C-alpha positions as CSV (number, residue, x, y, z in Angstrom):
1,M,-7.2,50.4,-112.3
2,V,-8.6,47.4,-110.6
3,R,-12.3,47.5,-109.8
4,K,-13.5,46.0,-106.6
5,S,-16.4,43.5,-106.8
6,S,-19.8,44.5,-105.5
7,D,-19.3,41.9,-102.7
8,S,-16.0,43.4,-101.7
9,L,-17.5,46.9,-101.7
10,R,-20.4,45.7,-99.6
11,A,-18.0,44.2,-97.1
12,I,-15.9,47.4,-96.9
13,L,-19.0,49.6,-96.5
14,A,-20.4,47.3,-93.8
15,E,-17.2,47.4,-91.8
16,N,-16.8,51.2,-92.2
17,I,-20.4,51.9,-91.1
18,K,-19.9,49.6,-88.1
19,T,-16.6,51.4,-87.1
20,F,-17.9,54.9,-87.6
21,R,-21.2,54.1,-85.8
22,R,-19.4,52.7,-82.8
23,E,-17.1,55.7,-82.7
24,K,-20.2,57.9,-82.5
25,G,-21.7,55.6,-79.8
26,F,-24.8,54.8,-81.8
27,S,-26.6,51.5,-81.7
28,Q,-27.8,50.1,-85.1
29,E,-31.3,51.2,-84.2
30,E,-30.2,54.7,-83.2
31,L,-28.3,55.2,-86.4
32,A,-31.2,54.0,-88.5
33,E,-33.6,56.4,-86.6
34,R,-31.3,59.3,-87.1
35,C,-31.1,58.6,-90.9
36,G,-34.9,58.1,-91.2
37,L,-34.4,54.4,-92.0
38,H,-36.2,51.2,-90.8
39,R,-34.7,50.1,-87.5
40,T,-33.4,46.8,-89.0
41,Y,-31.8,48.5,-92.0
42,I,-28.3,49.1,-90.5
43,G,-28.1,45.6,-89.3
44,S,-28.8,44.2,-92.7
45,V,-26.1,46.5,-94.2
46,E,-23.5,45.5,-91.6
47,R,-24.3,41.8,-92.4
48,H,-23.5,42.5,-96.1
49,E,-27.1,41.6,-97.0
50,R,-28.2,44.9,-98.6
51,N,-27.1,47.2,-101.4
52,V,-27.2,50.9,-100.5
53,T,-28.3,53.7,-102.8
54,L,-26.2,56.8,-103.3
55,S,-28.8,59.0,-101.6
56,T,-28.8,56.7,-98.6
57,L,-24.9,56.7,-98.6
58,E,-25.0,60.5,-98.4
59,V,-27.4,60.5,-95.5
60,L,-25.3,57.9,-93.6
61,A,-22.1,59.8,-94.3
62,S,-23.6,63.1,-93.0
63,T,-25.0,61.4,-89.9
64,L,-21.7,59.7,-89.1
65,G,-19.7,63.0,-89.7
66,V,-17.7,61.6,-92.7
67,I,-17.8,61.9,-96.5
68,V,-19.1,59.2,-98.9
69,P,-15.6,58.1,-100.1
70,E,-14.6,57.3,-96.5
71,L,-17.4,54.8,-96.3
72,L,-16.2,53.1,-99.5
73,T,-12.5,53.1,-98.8
74,E,-10.9,50.1,-97.1
75,R,-9.3,51.0,-93.8
76,E,-6.4,49.4,-91.9
77,S,-7.4,46.4,-89.7
78,P,-9.0,47.7,-86.5
79,S,-7.2,47.4,-83.2
80,N,-8.7,45.5,-80.2
81,N,-10.0,48.8,-78.8
82,E,-11.8,49.6,-82.1
83,K,-13.3,46.2,-82.1
84,M,-14.7,46.9,-78.6
85,G,-16.1,50.2,-79.8
86,K,-13.6,52.2,-77.9
87,P,-12.3,55.4,-79.6
88,V,-8.6,55.1,-80.5
89,V,-6.6,58.3,-80.1
90,S,-3.2,58.8,-81.6
91,I,-0.7,60.2,-79.2
92,S,2.2,62.3,-80.5
93,E,5.7,61.9,-79.3
94,K,5.4,65.3,-77.6
95,E,2.3,64.2,-75.7
96,I,4.1,60.9,-74.7
97,S,7.0,62.9,-73.3
98,E,4.6,65.2,-71.4
99,I,3.2,62.0,-69.7
100,V,6.6,60.4,-69.1
101,E,8.3,63.4,-67.4
102,P,5.7,63.7,-64.6
103,L,6.0,59.9,-64.1
104,R,9.7,60.3,-63.2
105,R,8.8,62.7,-60.4
106,L,6.4,60.3,-58.7
107,T,7.4,58.1,-55.8
108,P,8.1,54.4,-56.4
109,A,4.8,53.5,-54.8
110,Q,2.9,56.0,-57.1
111,Q,4.7,54.7,-60.1
112,A,3.7,51.1,-59.2
113,W,0.1,52.2,-58.9
114,V,0.2,53.9,-62.4
115,K,1.8,50.8,-63.8
116,S,-0.9,48.5,-62.4
117,A,-3.6,50.8,-63.8
118,I,-2.1,50.8,-67.3
119,R,-1.6,47.0,-67.2
120,A,-5.3,46.6,-66.3
121,F,-6.3,47.8,-69.7
122,G,-4.3,45.0,-71.2
123,T,-6.4,42.4,-69.4
124,A,-8.2,39.8,-71.5
125,C,-11.8,40.8,-71.4
126,Q,-15.2,40.0,-72.9
127,F,-17.8,42.7,-72.9
128,N,-21.2,42.0,-74.3
129,R,-24.5,44.0,-74.6
130,A,-28.0,43.1,-75.5
131,P,-28.5,44.2,-79.2
132,D,-31.8,45.9,-78.3
133,S,-30.5,47.8,-75.2
134,D,-31.6,51.4,-75.4
135,V,-29.2,52.4,-72.6
136,V,-26.0,50.4,-73.1
137,T,-24.6,51.3,-76.5
138,D,-21.3,49.9,-77.7
139,A,-19.6,53.1,-76.4
140,V,-21.3,52.9,-73.0
141,L,-20.3,49.2,-72.8
142,A,-16.7,49.9,-73.4
143,S,-16.5,53.0,-71.2
144,L,-18.1,51.4,-68.2
145,G,-16.0,48.3,-68.8
146,D,-12.8,50.5,-68.7
147,R,-14.0,52.0,-65.4
148,L,-14.4,48.5,-64.0
149,L,-11.0,47.5,-65.2
150,S,-9.5,50.6,-63.6
151,H,-11.3,50.0,-60.3
152,H,-10.1,46.4,-60.1
153,A,-6.5,47.5,-60.9
154,G,-6.3,48.6,-57.2
155,S,-9.1,46.7,-55.5
156,R,-10.5,43.2,-55.1
157,Q,-13.8,44.7,-53.7
158,A,-16.8,45.1,-55.9
159,L,-17.6,48.6,-57.2
160,S,-19.7,50.3,-54.5
161,K,-23.0,51.9,-55.2
162,D,-21.8,55.4,-55.1
163,R,-18.9,54.6,-57.4
164,F,-21.2,52.8,-59.8
165,E,-23.5,55.8,-59.9
166,F,-20.6,58.2,-60.8
167,A,-19.1,55.7,-63.3
168,F,-22.5,55.1,-65.0
169,E,-23.2,58.8,-65.3
170,A,-19.7,59.5,-66.7
171,A,-19.9,56.6,-69.2
172,L,-23.4,57.7,-70.4
173,N,-22.4,61.3,-70.9
174,A,-19.1,60.4,-72.6
175,S,-21.1,58.3,-75.0
176,G,-23.5,61.1,-75.9
177,I,-26.4,60.0,-73.7
178,T,-27.5,62.8,-71.4
179,A,-27.4,61.7,-67.7
180,K,-27.4,63.5,-64.4
181,L,-27.2,62.3,-60.9
182,V,-29.5,63.8,-58.3
183,K,-27.9,66.4,-56.1
184,S,-28.9,64.8,-52.8
185,R,-27.0,61.5,-52.1
186,T,-29.8,60.6,-49.5
187,N,-32.6,61.1,-52.0
188,R,-35.5,58.7,-51.3
189,G,-36.6,58.5,-54.9
190,H,-34.5,58.2,-58.1
191,D,-30.8,58.3,-58.3
192,I,-30.2,59.5,-61.8
193,T,-32.0,60.9,-64.8
194,I,-31.2,59.4,-68.2
195,R,-32.5,61.2,-71.2
196,G,-34.9,63.0,-68.8
197,I,-36.2,59.7,-67.4
198,P,-35.9,59.2,-63.6
199,V,-34.0,55.9,-62.8
200,S,-33.3,54.1,-59.6
201,L,-29.9,52.4,-59.3
202,K,-29.0,49.4,-57.1
203,T,-26.0,47.1,-56.6
204,E,-25.5,43.5,-55.5
205,A,-22.2,41.9,-54.5
206,A,-22.9,39.5,-51.6
207,A,-20.6,36.5,-51.2
208,N,-23.6,34.2,-51.6
209,I,-25.0,35.9,-54.7
210,K,-26.8,33.6,-57.1
211,D,-26.7,33.9,-60.9
212,E,-30.3,33.1,-61.5
213,S,-32.0,35.3,-58.8
214,I,-31.6,38.9,-57.6
215,H,-31.5,40.1,-54.0
216,V,-31.6,43.8,-53.1
217,S,-30.6,44.0,-49.5
218,K,-31.9,47.6,-49.0
219,W,-34.5,48.9,-51.4
220,M,-35.7,51.6,-49.1
221,E,-35.9,52.7,-45.5
222,L,-39.3,52.0,-43.9
223,G,-39.0,54.7,-41.2
224,R,-40.4,54.7,-37.6
225,G,-44.1,55.0,-38.4
226,E,-46.8,52.4,-37.8
227,W,-45.6,48.9,-38.5
228,K,-48.4,47.2,-40.4
229,L,-47.6,45.2,-43.5
230,P,-50.3,46.7,-45.7
231,L,-49.1,50.2,-44.8
232,L,-45.5,49.2,-45.5
233,R,-46.4,47.7,-48.8
234,D,-48.1,50.9,-49.8
235,L,-45.0,52.9,-48.8
236,F,-43.1,50.7,-51.3
237,L,-45.7,51.3,-54.1
238,E,-45.6,55.0,-53.3
239,H,-41.8,55.0,-53.4
240,M,-41.8,53.6,-56.9
241,Q,-43.8,56.6,-58.2
242,S,-40.5,58.5,-58.0
243,Y,-38.8,56.6,-60.9
244,D,-39.7,54.9,-64.1
245,R,-36.8,52.4,-64.5
246,I,-34.6,50.3,-62.2
247,F,-31.1,49.0,-62.9
248,T,-28.9,46.9,-60.7
249,L,-25.1,46.3,-61.2
250,R,-24.3,42.8,-60.0
251,R,-20.8,41.5,-59.1
252,L,-21.3,37.8,-59.7
253,K,-19.1,35.1,-58.2
254,D,-15.7,34.9,-59.9
255,A,-15.3,32.1,-62.5
256,G,-11.8,31.0,-61.7
257,A,-9.6,34.0,-62.2
258,K,-12.4,35.8,-64.1
259,T,-14.2,38.8,-62.6
260,R,-17.9,39.0,-63.7
261,Y,-20.4,41.9,-63.7
262,E,-23.8,42.3,-65.2
263,L,-26.2,45.2,-65.6
264,V,-29.8,44.0,-65.1
265,E,-33.0,46.0,-65.5
266,I,-35.8,45.1,-63.1
267,P,-39.2,45.9,-64.8
268,K,-41.2,48.4,-62.8
269,E,-44.4,46.7,-63.9
270,L,-43.2,43.5,-62.3
271,L,-42.6,45.2,-58.9
272,L,-46.0,46.9,-59.1
273,E,-47.6,43.5,-58.9
274,A,-46.7,43.8,-55.2
275,A,-50.1,45.6,-54.9
276,N,-51.7,42.1,-54.8
277,C,-49.0,40.3,-52.8
278,E,-49.7,37.7,-50.1
279,L,-48.7,39.3,-46.8
280,E,-47.4,37.2,-43.9
281,V,-46.1,38.2,-40.5
282,C,-43.2,36.2,-39.1
283,S,-45.1,35.6,-35.9
284,S,-42.3,33.4,-34.4
285,S,-39.7,36.1,-34.8
286,K,-38.3,37.8,-31.6
287,Q,-37.6,41.0,-33.5
288,N,-39.6,44.0,-32.5
289,P,-41.4,44.9,-34.6
290,Q,-41.9,41.5,-36.2
291,P,-40.7,41.2,-39.8
292,G,-42.9,40.0,-42.6
293,Y,-43.1,38.9,-46.2
294,G,-45.1,39.9,-49.2
295,Y,-45.1,37.1,-51.8
296,V,-45.7,37.8,-55.5
297,K,-46.5,34.6,-57.4
298,D,-47.4,33.7,-61.0
299,A,-50.6,32.0,-62.2
300,D,-49.1,28.6,-61.3
301,G,-48.3,29.6,-57.8
302,Q,-44.6,29.9,-58.4
303,L,-42.8,32.6,-56.6
304,K,-41.7,35.6,-58.7
305,Y,-40.1,37.5,-55.8
306,S,-40.8,38.4,-52.2
307,L,-40.8,41.7,-50.3
308,Y,-39.1,41.3,-46.9
309,F,-40.1,43.9,-44.3
310,D,-37.0,43.9,-42.1
311,G,-37.9,45.1,-38.5
312,G,-34.3,45.2,-37.4
313,T,-32.3,48.3,-36.4
314,E,-32.5,49.9,-39.9
315,R,-36.2,49.0,-40.6
316,K,-35.7,48.5,-44.3
317,L,-37.3,46.8,-47.2
318,Q,-35.5,44.0,-49.0
319,I,-36.3,42.3,-52.3
320,K,-35.6,38.6,-52.2
321,H,-35.6,35.7,-54.7
322,L,-36.3,37.9,-57.7
323,R,-36.2,35.6,-60.7
324,K,-33.7,37.0,-63.2
325,D,-35.5,35.4,-66.1
326,L,-38.3,38.0,-65.5
327,C,-35.7,40.8,-65.9
328,K,-33.5,42.1,-68.8
329,V,-29.8,41.7,-68.8
330,H,-28.5,44.8,-70.7
331,A,-24.8,44.0,-70.5
332,T,-22.1,41.7,-69.1
333,W,-18.4,42.3,-68.4
334,I,-16.0,39.5,-67.8
335,F,-12.2,40.1,-67.4
336,G,-9.3,38.1,-66.1
337,S,-6.4,38.9,-63.8
338,T,-4.0,41.7,-65.0
339,P,-1.2,40.3,-67.0
340,A,2.3,40.3,-65.6
């Protein structure tokens, strides 16, 4: 019998914990918390930096739903899907035939659509998440990425806000994170609750989008009431009492043949600084009512973002020139054209 070296066992254990953790949809911090360990513990194990006691192995195995020998047994090399944190399901020959037979009954156009959807999942892609993201786990990253791939198999248009909302909800729930969209699609407050926390969702996909700054073309409707900037600003501040967090899905400009998305969190505390913004009416405008700005600046007088009170037909509030460096990028998805 050949004994494996301690270094070899550490490497096997590290890879198995990483694989089983991703299959469960846990971040390193989440797994550590569930096991009653320090939040950096799992990361050090997965980097082969730490030996693990038998009692800790038993806790890890129980939390991951496996037995201790499975953590210490070398597995076959993971597939690309496993490396991305995507669960890999073995399909039997019977199940394959159950898929193939209905395909034969589809029209040629329908068969072509199914083929393009399948090919989309073979697209070269690069999905990344912030290691400390508490919302985008490896499983959420992969699940939402798959939905983006599927969408772009049949469309060049960016994922719309309503489709993003449904995709985000489905990806979170499939990954074990409780999420529920609000019932009313015209709700003036939050759009979704995540782990019981009310969250507002936005999207951005303008042709002139900028990587370094965020523009939300319609944050909220301002209604037909009295048009005075201090009152409108206060409506905005009141509106934000309906949610605790804000995320925006941004379709960035393509990089060659590469499609790019990012999920950015806009800190609520940053937006609450609008309470002390510099208000300015656009007195030269011919719009009725006249639009105006609310400028939020840092201590050096540099613009952080501006509120734009749009007096046009919709009477809406926009957020302009919001510096992305003041926000948090939770995840990015980059993928190329579908292979032939």
